[in-house]
N, C-alpha and C positions, 0 to 999 in steps of 0.2 A: 237864146238856146243854142243847145248844141247839137249841131247837125253833121251827119259824115256822109259824103257825095259820092256816091258810084263812080267806077271810070268810064262807063257810059254818059254819066250827065255831061253837060257841058261846062268845062272848067270856067267860063264867065258866070256861072249861075255863085260859083263861090264869092265873086268880086261882089255881087249884087246883095247877096245874102250878110255878108262880112259889113259891108258899108250900112246896111239894117240894123248892124248892132249884134249879129249872131256868130257864134265862136263856129267855126267851118274848117272841117278836115275835108282835102278831095283826093280820094284814091289814086287819081292820075298825075300826083306828084310822087308818087313812090315807085321804087324802080321795078318792082313786081306786083302783079295783082294777086294778093293772097289767095283769091278763089269766095263764092259765095258763103260756105260756111263761115271762114275764119274772118270775111267782113261783117256779117250779123254777129258774132261773138264779141268782135271788137268793139262796133256800134253799143253793144248791151253794156259791155264793163265800161264804157266810157260815158254811159246813159247818154247816147247820141241817137237823134232822130234819123234813119237812112234813109235817104232821096235816092232813087235808083229808076231807071226804064226798064228792070228785067221783073218779069214777074215771077223766075224763080224764089226770091227772098219771100214770099208770100207763101207759096207752096211749104218752105223751110218752117217758116211761121206759125202756118196754121194745121197742114196735116204732119210734121216732124214735132210740133210743139216747141220750136227754139224760144227762147226766151228774147225779146226786142222792147226797143223805148218807142216804137210807133217804125211805121215804113209807109212811105210817101212814095207812089208810083207813078211815074208822069208816062202818059200815052199818046203816040203821035203829033207831039208838039215839036216847033222849032226851036230852035236854040233860045232865041227872043222871048219866046212863049215860057219856056222853061224855066227862062229867070224869072219871069214877074210872074207867073203863076205858082210858083216855089215861094216866092215872099209872101203872096195874096194867101196861099193854103197856109203856111207856119202861122200866120199872123191870126187867121181865122179859126184855125182847129188846133192850133198847138197844144191845149191843154189835152185834148183827145189823144192826137200820136203819142203824148207821154203817158198817157194811161193805157198806150200800147193799141190803138186802133190801128187798122191800114187803111189808108186812103188810094184810092184810083183817082187819077185827074187825067183827064182829055179837055180839050177847048171849050166843051159844051158841060159837061155834069163833074159832080164829086159823088164818087160812091164811097161809103164809110163802113167798113166792117169792125166794129168795136170786140175788144179783148173780150172774150169768154170769163165769166168768172164763177 
């Protein structure tokens, strides 16, 4: 799957997801963070699932109706947990994400908000 990692996500997640066979871009490699709207726009344009710690992307998608190919928001996770849970969630819920779902994940649960049709 094609994935974009927000700057706030630990860069080691890229290595773990790449080793699992995914095509991953990490915004932390860029000279400058382009901002949330541009990140969401670029992820959508390139058909990438966005992984972030930032709740603002959900607001952009839900309240302001910005298009996306799925958003995975990680909440209160250690760096090690970010890598392990990102991999597991992508494997289990990748189809839902590509269909435009927004998943909020913490160590104890997964909440799924499917795209309105």
